[in-house]
VEXTORBA-246911 format. One record per residue: y, x, z of N, C-alpha, C in turn; residue in one letter. Coordinates in steps of 0.001 Angstrom, whole numbers, padded with zeros to 6 digits, always signed. Last residue first. Example, Ala and Ser with C-alpha at 12.3 -4.5 7.8 and 13.67 -1.06 7.14 Angstrom:
// residues 2
-002250+012850+007080-001060+013670+007140+000030+012900+007870s;-005690+013190+007800-004500+012300+007800-003300+013200+007800a;
END
This chain:
// residues 60
+107031+087097+117686+106197+086624+115611+104892+088457+115569x;+107036+088252+119985+106547+087449+119749+105799+086926+118295x;+107773+091014+118958+106713+091666+119087+105760+089586+119547x;+110728+090862+118343+110202+091025+117291+107899+090924+117843x;+111727+089502+120307+111184+088643+119577+110385+088904+118194x;+111171+091452+121751+111059+090209+122575+111011+089358+121772x;+112888+093486+121967+111627+093009+121144+110656+092477+121509x;+115534+093522+123496+114910+093816+121750+113950+092956+120684x;+114946+092502+125997+115580+091643+125496+115260+092064+124035x;+112583+093030+128187+113272+094021+127284+113366+092492+126375x;+112846+091710+130527+112302+093122+130608+113104+094074+129705x;+113422+089433+129296+114079+089592+131075+114115+091392+131195x;+111276+088406+127661+113667+088783+127223+113606+089619+128745x;+109500+088500+128706+109176+089557+127814+110622+089718+127730x;+110272+086443+130181+109565+087391+130820+109630+088417+130189x;+110484+084232+127755+111988+084170+129471+110956+085530+129929x;+107697+084503+126870+108448+084623+126851+110328+084789+126751x;+106582+082926+129412+105794+083927+128897+107497+084900+127653x;+107991+080256+128477+108217+080998+129680+107765+082670+129580x;+107345+079628+126206+108606+079819+126072+108589+080855+127564x;+104215+079544+126133+104561+080730+125096+106622+080540+125628x;+104458+077338+127765+103719+077906+128418+104050+079965+127891x;+105579+075232+126234+106553+075787+127301+105313+076654+127687x;+103883+075616+123773+104871+075526+123605+106014+076060+124963x;+101356+074515+125772+100480+076217+124832+102257+076420+124842x;+102504+071900+125942+101724+072975+127229+102110+074107+126651x;+102311+071205+123787+103547+070883+124169+103501+072276+125191x;+099484+071479+122902+100634+071538+121961+102466+072135+122490x;+098684+069802+124382+098542+070418+124374+099511+071815+123526x;+100419+067272+124078+099983+067199+125147+099806+068994+124758x;+098799+066795+120509+100544+067249+120716+100696+067420+121871x;+095898+065948+121319+097133+067390+121391+098403+066821+120821x;+096096+063982+122803+095464+065109+123257+096546+065768+122560x;+098984+060929+122205+097842+062720+122114+097705+063210+122894x;+101491+060583+123445+100046+059906+124181+098801+061266+123743x;+103148+059697+121595+103758+060664+121987+102201+061785+123620x;+102567+058852+117870+102452+058713+119262+102758+059195+120252x;+103426+060265+115717+104310+059973+116699+103855+059914+117197x;+100322+059968+114318+100993+061345+114846+102176+060991+115200x;+099363+058004+112419+099493+057728+114381+099582+059047+114751x;+099704+056822+109869+100933+057673+110513+100625+057427+112079x;+098375+055139+108824+098437+055771+108773+099396+056726+109207x;+099342+051832+109641+098272+053141+110646+097636+054093+109648x;+102030+052315+108126+101744+052725+109865+100521+052562+110391x;+102035+052515+105949+102062+053488+106678+101873+053027+107777x;+100835+049385+105148+099654+051282+104598+100374+052175+105271x;+102571+047321+104758+101334+047777+105758+100513+048028+105929x;+103543+048040+102413+104228+048079+103906+103669+048059+104820x;+101920+047269+100211+102483+048912+100379+103263+048665+101819x;+101686+045195+100954+099615+045496+102076+101237+047126+101645x;+104224+043687+100058+102641+043247+101192+101985+044387+101559x;+104480+043999+097475+104982+044819+098413+104311+044527+099477x;+101951+042730+095343+101540+044509+095868+102356+045211+097049x;+102363+040483+095232+101717+040470+095704+102322+042114+096228x;+104948+037912+094345+104391+040331+093631+103090+040034+095232x;+106157+035731+092162+105066+036167+093880+104646+037511+093300x;+107652+035824+089524+108191+035175+090723+107711+035359+092243x;+106358+038491+087585+105517+037066+087923+105813+036655+089461x;+108833+039675+084655+107174+039886+086416+107274+039141+087142x;+108350+038396+081973+107845+039921+082516+107541+039914+084423x;
END
């Protein structure tokens, strides 16, 4: 029923590698996201110092 040499498992393992370029840490998109998150974190921390209860509601 099954052939002894199955050619399909090999290309199947090849396709996930090029399909996922996002794990690379040096992508400009990811760096901009991290920079935006850091900026947002500092802004939120300043808001927390001024008004602790409204900061989370205002960020949302």
